[in-house]
C-alpha positions as CSV (number, residue, x, y, z in Angstrom):
1,X,25.2,0.4,-18.0
2,X,24.2,-2.4,-15.7
3,X,25.8,-5.8,-16.5
4,X,23.0,-8.4,-16.9
5,X,23.5,-12.2,-17.3
6,X,21.5,-15.4,-17.6
7,X,22.2,-18.2,-15.1
8,X,21.4,-21.8,-14.5
9,X,19.0,-21.6,-11.6
10,X,18.0,-24.2,-9.0
11,X,14.2,-24.8,-8.9
12,X,11.9,-27.1,-7.0
13,X,11.4,-30.4,-9.0
14,X,7.6,-30.2,-9.5
15,X,5.4,-33.0,-10.6
16,X,3.0,-30.4,-11.9
17,X,3.3,-26.6,-12.1
18,X,0.5,-26.1,-9.6
19,X,2.6,-27.7,-6.9
20,X,4.8,-24.7,-6.6
21,X,2.5,-23.0,-4.1
22,X,3.5,-25.6,-1.4
23,X,7.1,-24.4,-1.4
24,X,7.1,-20.7,-1.8
25,X,6.8,-17.9,0.8
26,X,6.6,-14.1,0.9
27,X,9.9,-12.3,1.4
28,X,11.5,-12.7,4.7
29,X,10.7,-9.2,6.0
30,X,7.0,-9.7,5.4
31,X,6.7,-12.9,7.5
32,X,5.9,-12.6,11.2
33,X,6.3,-15.4,13.8
34,X,2.8,-16.8,13.2
35,X,3.3,-16.8,9.4
36,X,6.6,-18.6,9.8
37,X,4.9,-21.3,11.8
38,X,2.1,-21.7,9.2
39,X,4.7,-22.0,6.4
40,X,6.7,-24.6,8.3
41,X,3.5,-26.6,8.5
42,X,2.7,-26.1,4.8
43,X,5.5,-28.4,3.6
44,X,8.7,-29.8,5.1
45,X,10.8,-28.3,2.3
46,X,9.1,-24.9,2.1
47,X,11.6,-22.1,1.4
48,X,10.7,-20.4,4.8
49,X,13.3,-22.8,6.3
50,X,15.9,-21.0,4.3
51,X,14.9,-17.4,4.3
52,X,13.5,-17.2,7.8
53,X,14.6,-20.3,9.7
54,X,13.0,-20.1,13.1
55,X,15.0,-20.0,16.3
56,X,15.4,-23.2,18.3
57,X,16.0,-23.5,22.0
58,X,19.5,-25.0,21.4
59,X,20.6,-21.9,19.5
60,X,23.3,-19.8,21.1
61,X,23.5,-17.1,18.6
62,X,21.5,-15.8,15.6
63,X,23.8,-17.3,13.0
64,X,22.8,-20.8,14.2
65,X,19.5,-20.3,12.3
66,X,21.4,-19.6,9.1
67,X,23.7,-22.6,9.4
68,X,20.6,-24.8,9.9
69,X,19.2,-23.2,6.7
70,X,22.4,-24.0,4.8
71,X,22.1,-27.6,6.0
72,X,18.5,-27.8,4.7
73,X,19.5,-26.3,1.4
74,X,22.4,-28.6,0.8
75,X,20.2,-31.7,1.7
76,X,17.4,-30.5,-0.7
77,X,19.9,-30.2,-3.5
78,X,21.7,-33.5,-2.9
79,X,18.3,-35.3,-2.6
80,X,16.9,-33.8,-5.8
81,X,14.2,-31.6,-4.1
82,X,15.9,-28.7,-5.9
83,X,17.3,-29.3,-9.3
84,X,19.7,-27.2,-11.4
85,X,18.5,-26.2,-14.8
86,X,20.6,-27.7,-17.6
87,X,21.7,-24.4,-19.2
88,X,21.9,-20.6,-18.4
89,X,18.4,-19.1,-18.7
90,X,16.4,-16.0,-17.9
91,X,13.2,-16.4,-16.0
92,X,10.0,-14.5,-16.5
93,X,7.8,-13.9,-13.4
94,X,4.3,-12.7,-14.1
95,X,1.7,-11.4,-11.6
96,X,-2.0,-11.2,-12.3
97,X,-3.8,-9.3,-9.5
98,X,-6.9,-7.3,-8.8
99,X,-6.7,-3.6,-7.9
100,X,-9.7,-1.6,-6.7
101,X,-10.4,1.3,-9.1
102,X,-13.5,3.4,-9.4
103,X,-15.5,1.2,-7.0
104,X,-14.6,-2.0,-8.9
105,X,-11.8,-4.5,-9.0
106,X,-9.7,-4.3,-12.2
107,X,-7.2,-7.1,-13.0
108,X,-3.6,-5.9,-13.7
109,X,-0.7,-7.8,-15.0
110,X,3.0,-7.1,-14.2
111,X,5.9,-9.0,-15.7
112,X,9.5,-9.2,-14.6
113,X,12.6,-10.9,-16.0
114,X,14.8,-12.6,-13.4
115,X,18.5,-12.3,-14.1
116,X,21.9,-11.8,-12.5
117,X,22.9,-8.1,-12.2
118,X,26.6,-7.1,-11.6
119,X,27.1,-5.7,-8.1
120,X,28.4,-2.1,-8.2
121,X,28.6,0.8,-5.7
122,X,25.7,3.2,-5.8
123,X,28.1,6.1,-6.6
124,X,28.7,4.6,-10.1
125,X,25.1,5.6,-11.0
126,X,24.2,2.2,-12.5
127,X,22.2,0.8,-9.7
128,X,20.2,3.4,-7.8
129,X,18.7,3.1,-4.3
130,X,15.4,4.8,-3.5
131,X,15.4,4.4,0.3
132,X,17.8,4.0,3.3
133,X,18.6,0.8,5.1
134,X,19.2,-0.4,8.7
135,X,22.2,-2.2,10.0
136,X,20.3,-5.0,11.8
137,X,18.6,-6.6,8.8
138,X,21.9,-6.4,6.8
139,X,23.8,-8.2,9.5
140,X,21.1,-10.9,9.6
141,X,21.1,-11.3,5.7
142,X,24.9,-11.3,5.6
143,X,25.0,-14.3,8.0
144,X,22.5,-16.1,5.8
145,X,24.4,-15.4,2.6
146,X,27.7,-16.4,4.2
147,X,26.2,-19.7,5.4
148,X,24.2,-20.7,2.3
149,X,26.3,-19.1,-0.5
150,X,23.0,-18.8,-2.3
151,X,20.6,-16.0,-3.4
152,X,17.3,-17.4,-2.2
153,X,15.2,-14.2,-2.7
154,X,14.5,-11.7,-5.4
155,X,15.5,-8.0,-5.4
156,X,13.0,-5.9,-7.2
157,X,14.6,-3.6,-9.8
158,X,12.9,-1.1,-12.1
159,X,14.4,-0.2,-15.5
160,X,13.6,3.0,-17.5
161,X,12.0,1.9,-20.8
162,X,10.2,3.2,-23.9
163,X,8.3,-0.1,-24.1
164,X,11.0,-2.1,-25.9
165,X,12.1,-4.0,-22.9
166,X,8.5,-4.8,-21.8
167,X,7.7,-6.2,-25.2
168,X,10.8,-8.4,-25.2
169,X,9.9,-9.7,-21.7
170,X,6.4,-10.5,-22.9
171,X,7.8,-12.2,-26.0
172,X,9.7,-14.7,-23.8
173,X,6.4,-16.2,-22.5
174,X,5.7,-19.2,-24.7
175,X,3.5,-22.0,-23.6
176,X,2.2,-22.8,-20.1
177,X,4.1,-21.7,-17.0
178,X,6.7,-23.9,-15.4
179,X,5.3,-23.0,-12.0
180,X,2.1,-21.3,-10.9
181,X,0.3,-20.5,-7.6
182,X,-2.1,-18.1,-6.0
183,X,-1.5,-16.0,-2.9
184,X,-3.7,-14.0,-0.6
185,X,-5.9,-11.4,-2.3
186,X,-6.3,-13.3,-5.5
187,X,-2.7,-12.7,-6.7
188,X,-1.7,-15.2,-9.3
189,X,2.0,-15.9,-9.7
190,X,3.4,-17.6,-12.8
191,X,7.1,-18.5,-13.6
192,X,8.4,-19.2,-17.1
193,X,11.9,-20.3,-18.1
194,X,13.4,-18.7,-21.2
195,X,16.5,-20.7,-22.4
196,X,16.2,-19.8,-26.1
197,X,19.5,-18.2,-27.2
198,X,17.7,-15.6,-29.4
199,X,15.3,-14.6,-26.5
200,X,18.2,-14.2,-24.1
201,X,20.2,-12.1,-26.7
202,X,17.2,-9.9,-27.4
203,X,16.4,-9.3,-23.7
204,X,20.0,-8.6,-22.9
205,X,20.2,-6.1,-25.8
206,X,17.0,-4.4,-24.6
207,X,18.6,-4.1,-21.1
208,X,21.8,-2.6,-22.4
209,X,22.5,1.0,-21.5
210,X,19.9,0.9,-18.8
211,X,20.1,1.8,-15.2
212,X,18.4,-0.1,-12.4
213,X,16.4,1.5,-9.7
214,X,16.0,-0.7,-6.6
215,X,12.3,-0.8,-5.7
216,X,12.5,-3.4,-3.0
217,X,15.4,-5.4,-1.5
218,X,17.9,-2.7,-0.6
219,X,19.2,-4.7,2.4
220,X,19.8,-7.7,0.3
221,X,21.6,-5.8,-2.4
222,X,23.9,-4.0,0.0
223,X,24.5,-7.3,1.8
224,X,25.5,-9.0,-1.4
225,X,27.8,-6.1,-2.3
226,X,29.5,-6.3,1.1
227,X,29.9,-10.0,0.8
228,X,31.5,-9.6,-2.6
229,X,33.9,-6.9,-1.3
230,X,34.9,-9.1,1.7
231,X,35.4,-12.4,-0.3
232,X,36.8,-10.8,-3.5
233,X,35.6,-13.9,-5.2
234,X,34.5,-13.2,-8.8
235,X,31.7,-15.8,-8.4
236,X,30.1,-13.5,-5.9
237,X,30.1,-10.5,-8.2
238,X,26.4,-10.8,-9.3
239,X,23.1,-10.7,-7.5
240,X,19.7,-12.1,-8.3
241,X,17.2,-9.5,-9.4
242,X,13.7,-9.4,-10.9
243,X,13.6,-6.5,-13.3
244,X,10.4,-4.7,-14.3
245,X,10.1,-2.1,-17.1
246,X,8.9,1.3,-15.9
247,X,6.6,1.2,-19.0
248,X,4.9,-2.0,-17.7
249,X,1.1,-1.1,-17.6
250,X,0.8,-3.3,-14.6
251,X,3.3,-1.4,-12.4
252,X,1.3,-0.4,-9.3
253,X,2.6,1.8,-6.5
254,X,0.4,1.9,-3.4
255,X,0.6,4.7,-0.9
256,X,1.1,4.4,2.9
257,X,-1.7,6.4,4.6
258,X,-0.5,8.2,7.7
259,X,-2.3,7.6,11.1
260,X,-0.9,10.3,13.5
261,X,-0.8,9.3,17.1
262,X,-2.0,11.7,19.8
263,X,1.4,11.6,21.6
264,X,4.1,12.8,21.6
265,X,3.7,16.4,20.5
266,X,2.5,19.6,22.1
267,X,-0.3,20.6,19.7
268,X,-3.6,21.2,21.5
269,X,-5.7,22.4,18.6
270,X,-7.5,20.0,16.2
271,X,-5.3,19.1,13.2
272,X,-7.5,20.7,10.6
273,X,-7.5,24.0,12.5
274,X,-3.7,24.1,12.9
275,X,-3.2,23.1,9.2
276,X,-5.1,26.1,8.0
277,X,-1.9,28.2,8.4
278,X,-0.2,26.2,5.7
279,X,-3.0,24.6,3.6
280,X,-6.2,25.6,2.0
281,X,-8.6,23.5,4.0
282,X,-11.9,22.4,2.4
283,X,-14.6,20.9,4.6
284,X,-15.7,17.7,2.8
285,X,-18.4,16.8,5.4
286,X,-18.8,13.9,7.9
287,X,-16.5,11.0,7.6
288,X,-17.5,8.8,4.7
289,X,-15.7,5.8,3.1
290,X,-17.2,6.9,-0.2
291,X,-15.6,10.4,0.0
292,X,-12.3,8.8,0.8
293,X,-12.6,6.4,-2.1
294,X,-13.6,9.2,-4.5
295,X,-10.5,11.2,-3.5
296,X,-8.2,8.2,-3.9
297,X,-9.7,7.5,-7.3
298,X,-10.0,11.0,-8.7
299,X,-8.2,13.5,-6.5
300,X,-11.4,15.5,-5.6
301,X,-9.6,18.8,-6.3
302,X,-7.1,18.6,-3.4
303,X,-3.7,17.1,-2.7
304,X,-4.5,15.2,0.5
305,X,-7.5,14.3,2.6
306,X,-7.5,14.5,6.4
307,X,-9.9,12.6,8.6
308,X,-9.7,14.5,11.8
309,X,-10.5,12.2,14.8
310,X,-11.5,15.2,16.9
311,X,-14.7,15.9,15.0
312,X,-14.9,12.9,12.7
313,X,-15.0,15.1,9.6
314,X,-13.0,15.0,6.3
315,X,-10.9,17.9,5.1
316,X,-9.3,18.4,1.7
317,X,-5.8,19.9,1.9
318,X,-4.0,21.9,-0.7
319,X,-0.7,23.6,0.0
320,X,-1.2,27.4,0.2
321,X,1.3,30.3,-0.4
322,X,2.4,30.3,3.3
323,X,3.0,26.5,3.2
324,X,5.0,26.8,0.0
325,X,7.1,29.6,1.5
326,X,7.7,27.5,4.7
327,X,8.9,24.6,2.6
328,X,11.1,26.9,0.5
329,X,12.6,28.4,3.6
330,X,13.3,25.0,5.2
331,X,14.5,22.8,2.4
332,X,16.8,20.6,4.6
333,X,19.2,20.3,1.7
334,X,16.6,18.5,-0.5
335,X,15.2,19.5,-3.9
336,X,12.0,21.3,-4.5
337,X,10.5,18.2,-6.0
338,X,11.4,16.1,-2.9
339,X,10.0,18.7,-0.5
340,X,6.7,19.0,-2.4
341,X,6.0,15.2,-2.1
342,X,2.8,14.8,0.0
343,X,4.7,12.6,2.5
344,X,7.4,15.4,2.8
345,X,4.7,18.0,3.5
346,X,3.3,15.8,6.3
347,X,6.8,15.3,7.8
348,X,7.9,18.9,7.6
349,X,4.8,20.8,8.4
350,X,2.8,18.4,10.7
351,X,5.6,16.5,12.5
352,X,8.4,19.1,12.6
353,X,6.6,22.4,12.6
354,X,3.2,21.9,14.3
355,X,4.2,19.1,16.7
356,X,7.7,20.5,17.2
357,X,9.3,17.0,16.8
358,X,12.6,16.1,15.1
359,X,12.5,14.3,11.8
360,X,14.3,11.1,12.7
361,X,13.4,7.5,12.1
362,X,12.6,6.8,15.8
363,X,10.2,9.7,16.1
364,X,8.4,8.9,12.8
365,X,8.1,5.3,13.8
366,X,6.7,6.1,17.2
367,X,4.4,8.9,16.0
368,X,2.9,7.5,12.7
369,X,1.3,4.2,11.8
370,X,1.8,3.5,8.1
371,X,-1.2,1.7,6.6
372,X,-1.8,0.6,2.9
373,X,-5.4,-0.3,3.3
374,X,-7.5,2.9,3.4
375,X,-10.4,1.1,5.1
376,X,-8.2,-0.1,7.9
377,X,-6.8,3.4,8.4
378,X,-10.3,4.8,8.4
379,X,-11.5,2.3,11.0
380,X,-8.5,3.0,13.2
381,X,-9.0,6.7,13.1
382,X,-12.6,6.4,14.2
383,X,-12.6,3.3,16.2
384,X,-9.7,4.1,18.7
385,X,-10.9,7.1,20.7
386,X,-8.0,9.1,22.0
387,X,-5.3,7.1,20.1
388,X,-5.0,9.1,17.0
389,X,-5.2,12.8,16.0
390,X,-6.4,11.7,12.6
391,X,-5.3,10.0,9.4
392,X,-3.9,11.6,6.2
393,X,-5.1,9.8,3.0
394,X,-2.6,10.3,0.2
395,X,-2.7,9.3,-3.4
396,X,0.0,7.0,-4.9
397,X,3.1,8.4,-6.6
398,X,3.7,7.7,-10.2
399,X,6.9,6.0,-11.3
400,X,8.1,9.1,-13.2
401,X,8.2,11.1,-10.0
402,X,10.0,8.4,-8.1
403,X,12.5,8.0,-11.0
404,X,13.1,11.8,-11.1
405,X,13.8,12.0,-7.4
406,X,16.2,9.0,-7.4
407,X,17.9,10.0,-10.7
408,X,18.6,13.4,-9.1
409,X,20.7,11.7,-6.4
410,X,18.1,11.7,-3.6
411,X,16.3,8.9,-1.8
412,X,12.6,8.9,-1.1
413,X,11.2,9.8,2.3
414,X,10.4,6.9,4.6
415,X,7.4,4.8,3.6
416,X,6.6,6.8,0.5
417,X,6.1,3.8,-1.8
418,X,4.7,0.3,-1.7
419,X,5.3,-1.6,-4.9
420,X,2.5,-4.2,-5.2
421,X,2.5,-7.2,-5.3
422,X,5.6,-8.5,-3.6
423,X,7.9,-11.0,-5.3
424,X,7.7,-14.3,-3.5
425,X,10.7,-16.4,-2.6
426,X,11.3,-20.0,-3.7
427,X,10.7,-19.7,-7.4
428,X,14.4,-19.9,-8.4
429,X,17.7,-19.9,-6.5
430,X,21.1,-18.8,-7.6
431,X,24.1,-20.7,-6.1
432,X,27.1,-18.4,-5.9
433,X,29.8,-21.0,-6.5
434,X,30.2,-23.7,-9.1
435,X,29.9,-27.2,-7.7
C-alpha cells in the first residue's frame, strides 16, 4: 500500500483568507511567457518566481533561474512571508466549479487531501502512471528541486474508493477556509488545514491499502524519485501530492477533441468517405453547434462525431465489423480495451492506416491539434479553410475505464484525459530538509 504522512507545511502568512489569490499560480506547465509576466506583476512574492522563474539576460544556463528561485524562497521564509505550520497536518483542497451540462452550467465540487506520499518505483504497483513523460521537463524540474529542496507544486493522485475516503476527506472540513480565491472560469479554490489527531488518523486509515494513480504531475513525481535515488537522503523519500477519491462526485475528466491537419498524409478523399471502410457513418446534417452539444451530452447513438471540413457536415461514427477486425489484427501489443478507446481508434485507423503515418509523438504533435473547448475546435475546423481535414469530437472517459487500463499495466494514449480543474501552486509548500 502507498505510505501516506502528514507534514508541517509552509504557507503564505495571510491577513485574511481572500488574500491567497495574489500569491498563487497555475502549475508551471500551464503558464506561457505572457502569463508569467502577468503573475510577476500580480505580487512581488507570487509563487511564479519559484515554479517558473523567468530568464534574465545575465543567465548563462537554465539552472540560473532555479538558483534565483531558491534565493527568493529562502528570503520569503526568513522574512516571514512564508510561515511553517506548528504541527504536522493534512490539508484539504476543495474546488467549486461550473461545468456545462445539457445546455446549462452545473456547479461541481471536487475535494482532495494534500499529504506526503512515499516515493516508490512504478514496478512496485503502489503508484501507477497513466501517461509517458519527456526528458526535457524532468531535467528542468530536477534542477529546480535540487536548488530549492522544496516541493512547491502538487501532484494529482487518484485513489480507488468505495466512498469511505471521500467521506473522511469531507469530514475534515470544519469552519471557514484558511485560504480562498477564484480563478478563470469561475473556479473557486478553498484550502483547509486539518491538524486534529483523530482526523489525521481516520484519513490515514481510509488511505491504507490503497494504490495511487497519477492523474497529473508525472514529470514531478519521476523527478522527485530520481532526486531521492541520487541523494539517498531519507528526508527526500516523500513527495507532495493532492489525493482525490475516485468516488468523488465532482471528479471531472474532459476530452481532447482532435483537429486533424491537412498535411502531412496522402489521403485525397474526404475523411467521412474514407472512414466508411471502418465505421458505420451516419450523416447528421450541416454543421451545427447544437448537434455537437447534443452528442457530447447524450451520445446521439454513435461513438464519435466528425465535422468534415470538406463539406461542412457532421457525421456520427460507430466502429463496424471491418474496423473491429482491423484493430484486432493490429493490436500493437496493447489490450483490447486500450485499442477500443476512441483516441486509439483515431490514431490507429485515421493516422496510421488512412494517412499512412507512423504513430510516434512527433507525428501526432504535428498532425493533430488537441482542444478541450468544443466551440474552439468547431470554429477552427470551419474558420481555417485548407488548414484542417476536420475535427473529431469525442466524449470524456470515465474514471473506471482509466483505472482499468492503468491497473492492467498500460498507460493511456497521448492526450486522452484532461482532469479539470487544475491544482494551483502556492497553497502549501513542503521543505525536504529539517532546518
